[in-house]
C-alpha positions as CSV (number, residue, x, y, z in Angstrom):
1,M,19.9,-16.3,27.7
2,S,16.6,-16.3,25.7
3,S,13.3,-17.6,26.7
4,S,10.9,-19.0,24.2
5,K,7.2,-18.9,24.6
6,K,5.0,-21.7,23.3
7,I,1.7,-20.8,21.8
8,K,-1.1,-23.3,22.4
9,V,-3.8,-23.3,19.8
10,T,-6.9,-25.0,21.0
11,T,-9.4,-26.6,18.6
12,D,-12.2,-24.5,20.1
13,Y,-10.8,-21.5,18.3
14,F,-11.2,-23.2,15.0
15,E,-14.6,-24.6,15.9
16,N,-15.8,-21.1,16.7
17,G,-15.2,-20.0,13.1
18,A,-11.6,-18.8,12.9
19,D,-11.2,-20.5,9.6
20,R,-14.1,-18.5,8.3
21,G,-12.8,-15.2,9.7
22,G,-12.8,-13.7,13.2
23,I,-10.6,-12.0,15.7
24,L,-7.3,-13.3,17.0
25,G,-6.0,-11.0,19.7
26,N,-6.1,-7.5,18.1
27,R,-5.8,-8.9,14.6
28,I,-8.7,-9.7,12.3
29,I,-8.5,-13.0,10.5
30,L,-10.2,-12.5,7.1
31,P,-12.3,-15.3,5.6
32,E,-10.6,-17.1,2.8
33,N,-10.8,-15.2,-0.5
34,Y,-12.5,-12.3,1.2
35,M,-13.4,-9.4,-1.0
36,P,-15.0,-6.1,0.3
37,S,-18.6,-5.8,-0.8
38,I,-21.1,-2.9,-0.9
39,D,-23.5,-5.3,0.8
40,E,-21.7,-4.9,4.1
41,E,-21.1,-1.9,6.4
42,F,-18.6,0.5,4.8
43,M,-15.2,0.3,6.4
44,N,-16.0,-2.4,8.9
45,D,-13.2,-4.3,10.5
46,N,-12.9,-6.9,7.7
47,Q,-12.7,-4.2,5.0
48,L,-10.1,-2.2,7.1
49,E,-8.0,-5.4,7.5
50,Y,-8.3,-6.3,3.8
51,F,-6.9,-2.8,2.8
52,R,-4.3,-3.0,5.5
53,Q,-3.0,-6.2,4.1
54,K,-3.2,-4.9,0.6
55,L,-1.2,-1.8,1.5
56,I,1.4,-3.8,3.5
57,N,2.0,-6.2,0.6
58,W,2.3,-3.4,-1.9
59,K,4.8,-1.6,0.3
60,S,6.8,-4.8,0.8
61,E,7.0,-5.3,-3.0
62,L,8.2,-1.7,-3.5
63,L,10.9,-2.1,-0.8
64,S,12.0,-5.4,-2.4
65,E,12.3,-3.7,-5.8
66,A,14.3,-0.9,-4.3
67,T,16.7,-3.5,-2.7
68,D,17.0,-5.2,-6.1
69,T,17.8,-1.9,-7.8
70,K,20.4,-1.0,-5.2
71,G,22.1,-4.4,-5.8
72,T,21.9,-4.1,-9.6
73,L,23.3,-0.6,-9.7
74,S,26.2,-1.4,-7.4
75,S,27.1,-4.7,-9.1
76,E,26.9,-3.2,-12.7
77,G,29.1,-0.2,-12.1
78,L,29.1,2.6,-14.6
79,Q,32.7,2.1,-15.9
80,R,32.5,0.8,-19.5
81,P,35.3,1.2,-22.1
82,D,32.8,2.0,-24.9
83,M,31.1,5.4,-24.7
84,A,27.8,4.1,-26.1
85,D,27.7,1.3,-23.5
86,R,28.5,3.7,-20.7
87,A,25.8,6.1,-21.9
88,Q,23.3,3.3,-22.1
89,V,24.2,2.1,-18.6
90,E,23.9,5.6,-17.2
91,A,20.5,6.2,-18.9
92,D,19.2,2.9,-17.5
93,A,20.5,3.8,-14.0
94,S,18.8,7.2,-14.3
95,I,15.5,5.7,-15.2
96,Q,15.7,3.2,-12.4
97,L,16.6,5.9,-9.9
98,R,13.7,8.1,-11.0
99,T,11.3,5.1,-10.7
100,R,12.6,4.4,-7.2
101,D,12.1,8.0,-6.3
102,R,8.5,7.9,-7.4
103,E,8.1,4.7,-5.4
104,R,9.7,6.3,-2.3
105,K,6.9,9.0,-2.5
106,L,4.4,6.2,-3.0
107,I,5.6,4.4,0.1
108,S,5.0,7.6,2.2
109,K,1.4,7.7,0.8
110,I,1.1,4.0,1.7
111,D,2.3,4.8,5.3
112,A,-0.3,7.6,5.5
113,A,-3.0,5.3,4.4
114,L,-2.0,2.7,7.0
115,R,-2.1,5.5,9.7
116,R,-5.7,6.3,8.5
117,I,-6.6,2.6,8.9
118,D,-5.2,2.7,12.5
119,L,-7.3,5.9,13.1
120,K,-10.3,4.3,11.4
121,T,-10.6,7.3,9.1
122,Y,-9.5,5.2,6.0
123,G,-12.0,5.1,3.2
124,F,-13.4,8.5,3.9
125,C,-12.6,11.7,1.9
126,E,-10.3,13.9,3.8
127,E,-12.0,16.9,2.3
128,T,-15.7,16.1,2.6
129,G,-15.8,13.2,5.1
130,E,-17.9,11.2,2.6
131,P,-17.1,7.5,1.8
132,I,-14.6,7.3,-1.1
133,G,-16.1,4.1,-2.4
134,L,-14.8,0.5,-2.6
135,G,-14.2,0.6,-6.3
136,R,-11.9,3.5,-6.1
137,L,-10.1,2.1,-3.0
138,K,-9.6,-1.3,-4.7
139,A,-8.1,0.5,-7.7
140,R,-6.1,3.0,-5.7
141,P,-5.8,2.0,-2.1
142,I,-3.9,5.1,-1.2
143,A,-6.8,7.4,-2.3
144,S,-7.6,10.0,0.4
145,L,-10.1,12.0,-1.7
146,S,-13.4,11.0,-3.3
147,V,-13.6,11.2,-7.1
148,D,-15.4,14.6,-6.9
149,A,-13.0,16.1,-4.4
150,Q,-10.0,14.7,-6.5
151,E,-11.4,16.3,-9.6
152,R,-11.9,19.7,-7.8
153,H,-8.3,19.4,-6.5
154,E,-6.9,18.7,-9.9
155,K,-8.8,21.6,-11.5
156,M,-7.5,24.0,-8.8
157,E,-3.9,22.7,-9.4
158,K,-4.4,23.3,-13.2
159,I,-5.8,26.8,-12.6
160,H,-2.9,27.8,-10.3
161,K,-0.3,26.1,-12.6
162,D,-1.5,28.2,-15.5
163,E,-1.1,31.5,-13.6
């Protein structure tokens, strides 16, 4: 036996500005066409919600692509009578699997970014504690280092790689 709850939405909620943004329970309702701006407090609730939604949508797209790949690979099969056809199918499958593996790693970075949003540390460099910057976060929402810290990190990787 299941019970269903009815949610009553009163008009006063909308009259108080929910259609322009606000808070519904613990969720932030973003204003329509909201875009983070440098004119507002860095990593305020609206900005955190904007990036949370962006990351969740990105993760959803990646998971959908992975499901599509799984279906494609299992439906195609690798058995082909012609050697060239079989080689092409195997090469295509290999490329798809490498792509999905990179995306799997990306999903773990997305999950880490979502945890930082929950902890309210998102948008701040993990190395210096300084703001990462909206431009960098819009371009790479999983960024955890500022541009300067990322450059130092890459230089150190290159130095140690050459040794």
